[in-house]
VEXTORSE-800320 format. One record per residue (C-alpha): x, y, z. Coordinates in Angstrom, 3 decimals. Layout:
BEGIN
+----------+----------+----------+
:       xx :       yy :       zz :
+----------+----------+----------+
:        X :        Y :        Z :
...
+----------+----------+----------+
This chain:
BEGIN
+----------+----------+----------+
:       xx :       yy :       zz :
+----------+----------+----------+
:   36.634 :  -13.558 :   -2.776 :
:   37.678 :  -16.568 :   -4.844 :
:   41.067 :  -16.350 :   -3.092 :
:   39.309 :  -17.552 :    0.068 :
:   37.916 :  -20.703 :   -1.514 :
:   38.393 :  -23.750 :    0.724 :
:   40.682 :  -21.772 :    3.054 :
:   40.944 :  -22.059 :    6.826 :
:   39.916 :  -18.690 :    8.222 :
:   40.296 :  -17.028 :   11.587 :
:   37.665 :  -14.294 :   11.963 :
:   38.274 :  -11.838 :   14.817 :
:   35.995 :   -9.121 :   16.168 :
:   32.736 :   -8.304 :   14.412 :
:   31.330 :   -6.601 :   11.341 :
:   31.067 :   -2.817 :   11.123 :
:   27.969 :   -2.450 :    8.910 :
:   27.021 :   -6.119 :    8.516 :
:   26.533 :   -8.668 :   11.264 :
:   29.241 :  -11.285 :   11.710 :
:   26.652 :  -14.020 :   11.286 :
:   25.680 :  -12.625 :    7.852 :
:   29.315 :  -12.409 :    6.777 :
:   30.016 :  -15.964 :    7.938 :
:   27.046 :  -17.228 :    5.911 :
:   28.505 :  -15.473 :    2.888 :
:   31.983 :  -16.923 :    3.403 :
:   30.612 :  -20.449 :    3.783 :
:   29.429 :  -20.264 :    0.170 :
:   33.127 :  -20.281 :   -0.774 :
:   33.736 :  -23.484 :    1.142 :
:   35.789 :  -21.866 :    3.881 :
:   36.391 :  -23.484 :    7.264 :
:   36.484 :  -21.313 :   10.378 :
:   39.244 :  -22.138 :   12.851 :
:   39.359 :  -21.047 :   16.515 :
:   43.045 :  -20.074 :   16.670 :
:   45.392 :  -17.861 :   14.697 :
:   48.050 :  -20.526 :   14.366 :
:   45.699 :  -22.775 :   12.374 :
:   44.615 :  -20.020 :    9.947 :
:   45.562 :  -19.691 :    6.280 :
:   43.729 :  -16.375 :    6.038 :
:   42.848 :  -13.918 :    8.816 :
:   39.895 :  -11.519 :    8.772 :
:   40.424 :   -8.661 :   11.200 :
:   37.001 :   -7.445 :   12.239 :
:   35.779 :   -4.358 :   14.011 :
:   36.495 :   -4.145 :   17.764 :
:   39.230 :   -6.749 :   17.613 :
:   40.984 :   -6.728 :   21.017 :
:   44.391 :   -4.950 :   20.997 :
:   46.312 :   -8.073 :   22.018 :
:   44.768 :  -10.034 :   19.130 :
:   45.505 :   -7.166 :   16.707 :
:   49.169 :   -7.304 :   17.726 :
:   49.317 :  -11.017 :   17.028 :
:   47.544 :  -10.553 :   13.692 :
:   50.172 :   -7.989 :   12.702 :
:   52.926 :  -10.499 :   13.521 :
:   51.251 :  -13.189 :   11.443 :
:   50.878 :  -10.725 :    8.592 :
:   54.600 :   -9.986 :    8.785 :
:   55.190 :  -13.706 :    8.435 :
:   53.226 :  -13.838 :    5.196 :
:   49.734 :  -14.803 :    6.351 :
:   47.034 :  -13.059 :    4.287 :
:   45.009 :  -10.536 :    6.352 :
:   41.700 :   -9.134 :    5.050 :
:   40.147 :   -6.051 :    6.623 :
:   36.480 :   -5.964 :    7.549 :
:   36.042 :   -3.100 :    5.065 :
:   37.298 :   -5.265 :    2.179 :
:   35.015 :   -8.124 :    3.186 :
:   31.912 :   -5.979 :    3.617 :
:   32.441 :   -4.224 :    0.288 :
:   32.829 :   -7.581 :   -1.466 :
:   29.764 :   -8.939 :    0.315 :
:   27.716 :   -5.899 :   -0.736 :
:   28.889 :   -6.117 :   -4.332 :
:   28.227 :   -9.830 :   -4.795 :
:   25.165 :  -10.352 :   -2.637 :
:   22.467 :  -12.447 :   -4.312 :
:   19.701 :  -10.014 :   -3.488 :
:   16.932 :  -12.212 :   -4.913 :
:   17.818 :  -15.085 :   -2.599 :
:   18.115 :  -12.752 :    0.394 :
:   14.730 :  -11.153 :   -0.324 :
:   13.104 :  -14.566 :   -0.689 :
:   14.639 :  -15.791 :    2.569 :
:   13.480 :  -12.695 :    4.473 :
:   10.011 :  -12.964 :    2.979 :
:    9.667 :  -16.620 :    3.959 :
:   11.183 :  -16.365 :    7.426 :
:    9.896 :  -12.871 :    8.259 :
:   13.251 :  -12.299 :    9.912 :
:   12.983 :   -8.594 :   10.701 :
:   16.200 :   -8.521 :   12.723 :
:   18.197 :   -9.766 :    9.740 :
:   16.495 :   -7.217 :    7.471 :
:   17.347 :   -4.327 :    9.795 :
:   20.965 :   -5.452 :   10.031 :
:   21.214 :   -5.513 :    6.235 :
:   19.682 :   -2.036 :    5.962 :
:   22.509 :   -0.671 :    8.102 :
:   25.000 :   -1.594 :    5.371 :
:   26.163 :    1.663 :    3.772 :
:   28.009 :   -0.255 :    1.023 :
:   24.761 :   -1.305 :   -0.653 :
:   23.709 :    0.864 :   -3.577 :
:   20.402 :    2.710 :   -3.256 :
:   18.548 :    0.240 :   -5.447 :
:   19.526 :   -2.721 :   -3.265 :
:   18.652 :   -0.738 :   -0.138 :
:   15.186 :    0.103 :   -1.478 :
:   14.520 :   -3.504 :   -2.459 :
:   15.308 :   -4.538 :    1.099 :
:   13.328 :   -1.646 :    2.583 :
:   10.170 :   -2.714 :    0.748 :
:   10.216 :   -5.958 :    2.732 :
:    9.673 :   -4.134 :    6.008 :
:    6.201 :   -4.060 :    7.528 :
:    5.328 :   -1.475 :   10.155 :
:    3.970 :   -2.780 :   13.441 :
:    3.736 :    0.540 :   15.314 :
:    1.340 :    3.457 :   15.177 :
:    3.966 :    6.198 :   15.560 :
:    7.489 :    6.731 :   14.286 :
:   10.233 :    6.095 :   16.838 :
:    7.780 :    4.212 :   19.036 :
:   10.245 :    1.345 :   19.501 :
:   13.864 :    0.447 :   18.709 :
:   12.893 :   -1.311 :   15.498 :
:   11.140 :    1.695 :   13.974 :
:   14.003 :    3.942 :   15.095 :
:   16.507 :    1.690 :   13.317 :
:   14.506 :    1.825 :   10.082 :
:   14.167 :    5.621 :   10.223 :
:   17.866 :    6.039 :   10.993 :
:   18.821 :    3.807 :    8.047 :
:   16.681 :    5.926 :    5.703 :
:   17.791 :    9.315 :    6.991 :
:   21.491 :    8.499 :    7.173 :
:   21.426 :    7.413 :    3.531 :
:   19.085 :    9.905 :    1.859 :
:   18.994 :   13.111 :    3.934 :
:   21.666 :   15.665 :    2.965 :
:   21.128 :   17.634 :    6.193 :
:   22.974 :   14.906 :    8.056 :
:   26.182 :   16.536 :    6.799 :
:   25.278 :   19.667 :    8.749 :
:   23.525 :   18.107 :   11.713 :
:   24.577 :   14.542 :   12.512 :
:   21.854 :   14.169 :   15.149 :
:   19.041 :   14.551 :   12.633 :
:   19.213 :   10.810 :   11.880 :
:   18.036 :   10.108 :   15.424 :
:   14.869 :   12.221 :   15.239 :
:   11.576 :   11.892 :   13.289 :
:   12.215 :   15.266 :   11.638 :
:   14.961 :   13.528 :    9.645 :
:   12.326 :   11.524 :    7.767 :
:   10.372 :   14.743 :    7.131 :
:   13.391 :   16.406 :    5.494 :
:   14.194 :   13.216 :    3.591 :
:   10.695 :   13.218 :    2.118 :
:   11.122 :   16.863 :    1.131 :
:   14.316 :   16.349 :   -0.844 :
:   14.405 :   12.774 :   -2.137 :
:   14.108 :   12.153 :   -5.863 :
:   13.299 :    8.452 :   -5.421 :
:    9.664 :    7.678 :   -6.183 :
:   10.105 :    4.247 :   -4.540 :
:   11.275 :    5.825 :   -1.301 :
:    8.390 :    8.309 :   -1.429 :
:    5.920 :    5.442 :   -1.750 :
:    7.468 :    3.762 :    1.289 :
:    7.395 :    6.985 :    3.327 :
:    3.764 :    7.633 :    2.373 :
:    2.810 :    4.298 :    3.913 :
:    4.843 :    4.803 :    7.093 :
:    3.126 :    5.690 :   10.378 :
:    2.431 :    9.367 :    9.893 :
:    4.421 :   12.104 :   11.563 :
:    3.448 :   15.734 :   11.986 :
:    5.749 :   18.664 :   12.671 :
:    4.731 :   21.525 :   14.937 :
:    2.585 :   24.164 :   13.284 :
:    4.451 :   26.882 :   15.197 :
:    6.215 :   29.321 :   12.881 :
:    5.318 :   27.366 :    9.732 :
:    5.441 :   29.128 :    6.395 :
:    2.547 :   29.554 :    4.000 :
:    1.741 :   26.382 :    2.067 :
:    4.212 :   24.355 :    4.134 :
:    3.176 :   20.711 :    4.641 :
:    2.895 :   19.460 :    8.212 :
:    2.640 :   15.685 :    7.829 :
:    4.810 :   13.167 :    6.001 :
:    1.933 :   12.324 :    3.680 :
:    1.483 :   15.999 :    2.785 :
:    5.216 :   16.277 :    2.042 :
:    5.061 :   13.263 :   -0.252 :
:    2.030 :   14.691 :   -2.060 :
:    3.963 :   17.908 :   -2.709 :
:    7.234 :   16.264 :   -3.792 :
:    7.543 :   16.567 :   -7.620 :
:    9.212 :   13.140 :   -7.823 :
:    6.224 :   11.222 :   -6.502 :
:    4.763 :    8.743 :   -8.989 :
:    1.414 :    8.874 :  -10.760 :
:    0.334 :    5.670 :   -9.014 :
:    0.955 :    7.426 :   -5.715 :
:   -1.017 :   10.473 :   -6.935 :
:   -3.943 :    8.178 :   -7.669 :
:   -3.636 :    6.599 :   -4.210 :
:   -3.738 :   10.076 :   -2.641 :
:   -6.852 :   10.904 :   -4.671 :
:   -8.539 :    7.718 :   -3.539 :
:   -7.688 :    8.339 :    0.104 :
:   -9.607 :   11.644 :   -0.104 :
:   -7.671 :   13.453 :    2.627 :
:   -8.325 :   17.134 :    1.925 :
:   -4.958 :   18.451 :    3.119 :
:   -3.085 :   15.838 :    1.106 :
:   -5.164 :   16.721 :   -1.943 :
:   -4.359 :   20.405 :   -1.475 :
:   -0.624 :   19.686 :   -1.499 :
:   -1.037 :   17.353 :   -4.465 :
:   -2.682 :   20.284 :   -6.257 :
:    0.457 :   22.347 :   -5.527 :
:    2.722 :   19.665 :   -7.040 :
:    4.249 :   21.082 :  -10.231 :
:    4.678 :   17.653 :  -11.845 :
:    1.177 :   16.188 :  -11.789 :
:   -0.123 :   15.266 :  -15.229 :
:   -3.283 :   16.387 :  -17.047 :
:   -5.397 :   13.520 :  -15.738 :
:   -4.563 :   14.268 :  -12.103 :
:   -5.186 :   17.993 :  -12.648 :
:   -8.602 :   17.263 :  -14.118 :
:   -9.549 :   14.844 :  -11.342 :
:   -8.585 :   17.403 :   -8.727 :
:  -10.568 :   20.088 :  -10.543 :
:  -13.644 :   17.846 :  -10.748 :
:  -13.714 :   17.623 :   -6.955 :
:  -15.029 :   21.226 :   -7.068 :
:  -13.549 :   22.075 :   -3.688 :
:  -12.548 :   25.741 :   -3.496 :
:   -9.418 :   25.208 :   -1.388 :
:   -8.103 :   22.632 :   -3.849 :
:   -8.975 :   24.840 :   -6.820 :
:   -7.083 :   27.707 :   -5.166 :
:   -3.974 :   25.521 :   -4.872 :
:   -4.296 :   24.368 :   -8.496 :
:   -4.337 :   28.007 :   -9.595 :
:   -1.355 :   28.981 :   -7.424 :
:    0.724 :   26.131 :   -8.882 :
:   -0.335 :   26.857 :  -12.483 :
:   -2.106 :   23.486 :  -12.546 :
:   -5.577 :   24.852 :  -13.189 :
:   -7.052 :   24.353 :  -16.646 :
:   -9.525 :   27.167 :  -17.264 :
:  -12.362 :   26.354 :  -19.652 :
:  -15.025 :   28.691 :  -18.254 :
:  -13.720 :   32.167 :  -17.308 :
:  -17.086 :   33.529 :  -16.242 :
:  -17.635 :   30.647 :  -13.829 :
:  -14.272 :   31.318 :  -12.190 :
:  -14.857 :   35.071 :  -11.905 :
:  -18.321 :   34.510 :  -10.446 :
:  -16.900 :   32.295 :   -7.696 :
:  -15.813 :   34.755 :   -4.999 :
:  -13.745 :   32.106 :   -3.202 :
:  -11.418 :   31.513 :   -6.139 :
:  -11.807 :   34.712 :   -8.176 :
:   -8.944 :   36.596 :   -6.498 :
:   -6.590 :   33.600 :   -6.757 :
:   -7.345 :   33.341 :  -10.449 :
:   -6.667 :   37.031 :  -11.082 :
:   -3.505 :   37.096 :   -8.974 :
:   -1.824 :   33.810 :   -9.931 :
:   -3.096 :   32.556 :  -13.283 :
:   -0.761 :   32.698 :  -16.279 :
:   -2.664 :   34.605 :  -18.983 :
:   -1.903 :   34.744 :  -22.672 :
:   -2.795 :   37.968 :  -24.508 :
:   -6.188 :   36.732 :  -25.673 :
:   -7.285 :   35.405 :  -22.295 :
:   -6.043 :   38.549 :  -20.536 :
:   -8.134 :   40.784 :  -22.787 :
:  -11.173 :   38.604 :  -22.253 :
:  -10.722 :   38.566 :  -18.477 :
:  -10.160 :   42.329 :  -18.290 :
:  -13.370 :   42.927 :  -20.215 :
:  -15.326 :   40.811 :  -17.718 :
:  -14.076 :   42.576 :  -14.592 :
:  -16.691 :   44.954 :  -13.235 :
:  -15.075 :   46.362 :  -10.070 :
:  -11.886 :   48.224 :   -9.231 :
:  -11.123 :   45.593 :   -6.569 :
:  -11.042 :   42.862 :   -9.200 :
:   -8.704 :   44.933 :  -11.367 :
:   -6.439 :   45.623 :   -8.388 :
:   -6.071 :   41.868 :   -7.800 :
:   -5.227 :   41.442 :  -11.469 :
:   -2.533 :   44.109 :  -11.120 :
:   -0.823 :   41.918 :   -8.468 :
:   -0.232 :   39.138 :  -11.024 :
:    3.511 :   38.593 :  -11.491 :
:    3.040 :   36.872 :  -14.851 :
:    1.718 :   39.931 :  -16.702 :
:    3.628 :   41.137 :  -19.745 :
:    4.726 :   44.704 :  -20.422 :
:    1.683 :   45.314 :  -22.644 :
:   -0.704 :   43.913 :  -20.039 :
:    0.829 :   46.158 :  -17.375 :
:    0.392 :   49.142 :  -19.679 :
:   -3.283 :   48.273 :  -20.137 :
:   -3.762 :   48.226 :  -16.360 :
:   -1.894 :   51.501 :  -15.920 :
:   -4.303 :   53.038 :  -18.412 :
:   -7.242 :   52.212 :  -16.104 :
:   -6.129 :   55.045 :  -13.768 :
:   -6.848 :   53.071 :  -10.598 :
:   -4.425 :   54.270 :   -7.914 :
:   -3.966 :   50.982 :   -6.055 :
:   -3.557 :   49.081 :   -9.323 :
:   -0.879 :   51.575 :  -10.391 :
:    0.888 :   51.141 :   -7.058 :
:    1.070 :   47.406 :   -7.708 :
:    2.339 :   47.545 :  -11.280 :
:    5.085 :   50.042 :  -10.414 :
:    6.653 :   47.269 :   -8.309 :
:    6.717 :   44.974 :  -11.341 :
:   10.108 :   44.836 :  -13.047 :
:    8.440 :   44.360 :  -16.443 :
:    6.770 :   47.762 :  -16.638 :
:    7.822 :   49.820 :  -19.648 :
:   10.461 :   52.500 :  -19.382 :
:    7.853 :   55.068 :  -20.428 :
:    5.740 :   54.241 :  -17.373 :
:    8.754 :   54.446 :  -15.073 :
:    9.760 :   57.847 :  -16.473 :
:    6.189 :   59.125 :  -16.156 :
:    5.924 :   58.298 :  -12.462 :
:    9.429 :   59.439 :  -11.585 :
:    8.445 :   62.821 :  -13.022 :
:    5.288 :   62.890 :  -10.906 :
:    7.485 :   62.617 :   -7.821 :
:    4.615 :   61.353 :   -5.681 :
:    5.692 :   59.720 :   -2.406 :
:    3.262 :   56.792 :   -2.663 :
:    4.409 :   55.997 :   -6.188 :
:    8.043 :   56.468 :   -5.195 :
:    7.629 :   53.853 :   -2.455 :
:    6.343 :   51.418 :   -5.071 :
:    9.127 :   52.264 :   -7.529 :
:   11.656 :   51.576 :   -4.770 :
:   10.467 :   47.953 :   -4.814 :
:   11.085 :   47.603 :   -8.561 :
:   14.065 :   45.327 :   -9.269 :
:   14.648 :   46.735 :  -12.745 :
:   15.685 :   50.283 :  -11.889 :
:   18.923 :   51.790 :  -13.129 :
:   21.605 :   52.831 :  -10.660 :
:   20.726 :   56.476 :  -11.287 :
:   17.062 :   55.757 :  -10.544 :
:   17.972 :   54.072 :   -7.266 :
:   19.995 :   57.151 :   -6.296 :
:   17.097 :   59.452 :   -7.205 :
:   14.978 :   57.582 :   -4.655 :
:   17.773 :   57.486 :   -2.058 :
:   18.237 :   61.223 :   -2.370 :
:   14.620 :   61.741 :   -1.265 :
:   15.851 :   61.035 :    2.276 :
:   12.475 :   59.537 :    3.160 :
:   12.178 :   56.707 :    5.722 :
:    9.300 :   54.913 :    3.957 :
:   11.095 :   54.990 :    0.604 :
:   14.302 :   53.830 :    2.273 :
:   12.545 :   50.842 :    3.861 :
:   11.428 :   49.804 :    0.368 :
:   14.968 :   50.252 :   -0.961 :
:   16.305 :   48.127 :    1.896 :
:   14.055 :   45.241 :    0.830 :
:   14.938 :   45.417 :   -2.881 :
:   17.423 :   42.718 :   -3.934 :
:   18.621 :   44.954 :   -6.795 :
:   19.457 :   47.983 :   -4.672 :
:   23.171 :   48.797 :   -5.233 :
:   25.382 :   47.620 :   -2.391 :
:   26.716 :   51.102 :   -1.723 :
:   23.140 :   52.281 :   -1.101 :
:   22.508 :   49.274 :    1.165 :
:   25.570 :   50.378 :    3.144 :
:   24.198 :   53.923 :    3.369 :
:   20.873 :   52.518 :    4.524 :
:   22.605 :   50.515 :    7.246 :
:   24.498 :   53.624 :    8.322 :
:   21.223 :   55.462 :    8.999 :
:   20.881 :   53.345 :   12.168 :
:   17.117 :   53.213 :   11.647 :
:   15.638 :   50.169 :   13.394 :
:   13.008 :   49.504 :   10.715 :
:   15.647 :   49.617 :    7.999 :
:   17.974 :   47.261 :    9.890 :
:   15.134 :   44.757 :   10.300 :
:   14.407 :   44.793 :    6.563 :
:   18.100 :   44.470 :    5.680 :
:   18.230 :   41.251 :    7.714 :
:   15.860 :   39.625 :    5.218 :
:   17.419 :   40.922 :    1.987 :
:   19.572 :   38.262 :    0.307 :
:   21.590 :   41.030 :   -1.353 :
:   22.639 :   42.624 :    1.923 :
:   26.467 :   42.421 :    2.034 :
:   27.788 :   39.807 :    4.438 :
:   29.749 :   42.378 :    6.434 :
:   26.472 :   44.165 :    7.202 :
:   24.747 :   40.904 :    8.134 :
:   27.638 :   40.073 :   10.458 :
:   27.111 :   43.386 :   12.242 :
:   23.337 :   42.964 :   12.383 :
:   23.558 :   39.484 :   13.907 :
:   25.337 :   40.966 :   16.923 :
:   21.966 :   42.456 :   17.874 :
:   20.132 :   39.778 :   19.893 :
:   16.741 :   40.905 :   18.583 :
:   17.869 :   40.688 :   14.939 :
:   20.040 :   37.594 :   15.250 :
:   17.243 :   35.148 :   14.429 :
:   16.290 :   37.086 :   11.283 :
:   19.900 :   37.150 :   10.076 :
:   20.282 :   33.404 :   10.608 :
:   17.326 :   32.794 :    8.273 :
:   18.938 :   34.850 :    5.483 :
:   20.219 :   32.421 :    2.781 :
:   23.247 :   34.643 :    2.145 :
:   24.286 :   34.423 :    5.784 :
:   23.555 :   30.684 :    5.891 :
:   25.798 :   30.061 :    2.883 :
:   28.562 :   32.129 :    4.456 :
:   28.259 :   30.306 :    7.790 :
:   28.388 :   26.925 :    6.071 :
:   31.354 :   27.761 :    3.870 :
:   33.496 :   29.943 :    6.079 :
:   32.560 :   28.894 :    9.586 :
:   32.067 :   25.230 :    8.738 :
:   28.624 :   24.813 :   10.288 :
:   25.003 :   25.778 :    9.871 :
:   23.828 :   27.914 :   12.742 :
+----------+----------+----------+
């Protein structure tokens, strides 16, 4: 804005993202002089909400060669050249919260500048959205960092916007700020398994949270927060060990589920009935550890839990099949990594229970899918309807059966063709299920232009 140096300026209207007072302070640094009338101006700044009659006059002056600067140009220049260190010092000394909030509304600031300003804010309320000030801060955060605002503009005006922001942000600085906000808890109605309820739990789970924040969570000793920290896939060895040393079964369970558990005593884990099944079902075994664990299992129930493990290799699955435990066999037949020899063996047996399990297997050939379809069995067909690898022509045939159970399962299958989902959503009882299907959601967003 060197072109404004020592100029006489007429400033109409107001700022859009930045207060007029803030912009005037900025312009004064260039030695400008504000004049009260257009006829005395060398440069005109046309602000937001300039009255129509003044806008008409400004246009005439512009036609006569007077330089006119839009509020957008001025605010962008202000944002680009702001001396952030001086501003931060001034806000810190004066504790001018109103000025801070006005600056946070500026969408032209880059994220780094925004976060530096945000750190200066101190909460004075016990709950989010308790007063106008806290609402302004939350709105500034959500409108900048929450992608859902593109689908639902109103989310910036509700506490849930901060919840979704905490879920998706990759900024560790923002996560630290959110963790120290007044806490907010979503309704526990219809929540999914291992879904965080509070902002602090969301931050603990977010893989972009910093180690210093992980340590703070450990020191705060909130059990639910610690459980979600244990589920965080990006905690380091030290944090994993400190969580393990707490020797709390619920936290150990979460460490195992997230592959964060470091096993140094297999027998101790197997002897602990509260974590044994989690270990067998979720732990990632190498060949040596698998053999050792299998040799220590003394009951069929333990071996059945092991057969549910989705990280088993083809050889491990073959070892379990060789145990001749019916329920364990049922589980491994659903696993897409079973050997072709095992698949052929159980197709030849043509046992309904095993066929139901095979219908869940995502690694069947097209011919194998048709073998199961040709059984014309409702239970097998329900399994086929849930399988994301079932050929689309079979999914169409399944829909055409008009079986209620099959239609319900098709609503949840991401491979169900969109034309089938469109038909299913016409049923009021199935409509909610269809709307939760990611395939339908993507279609609605792309083709219909909104998220239902």
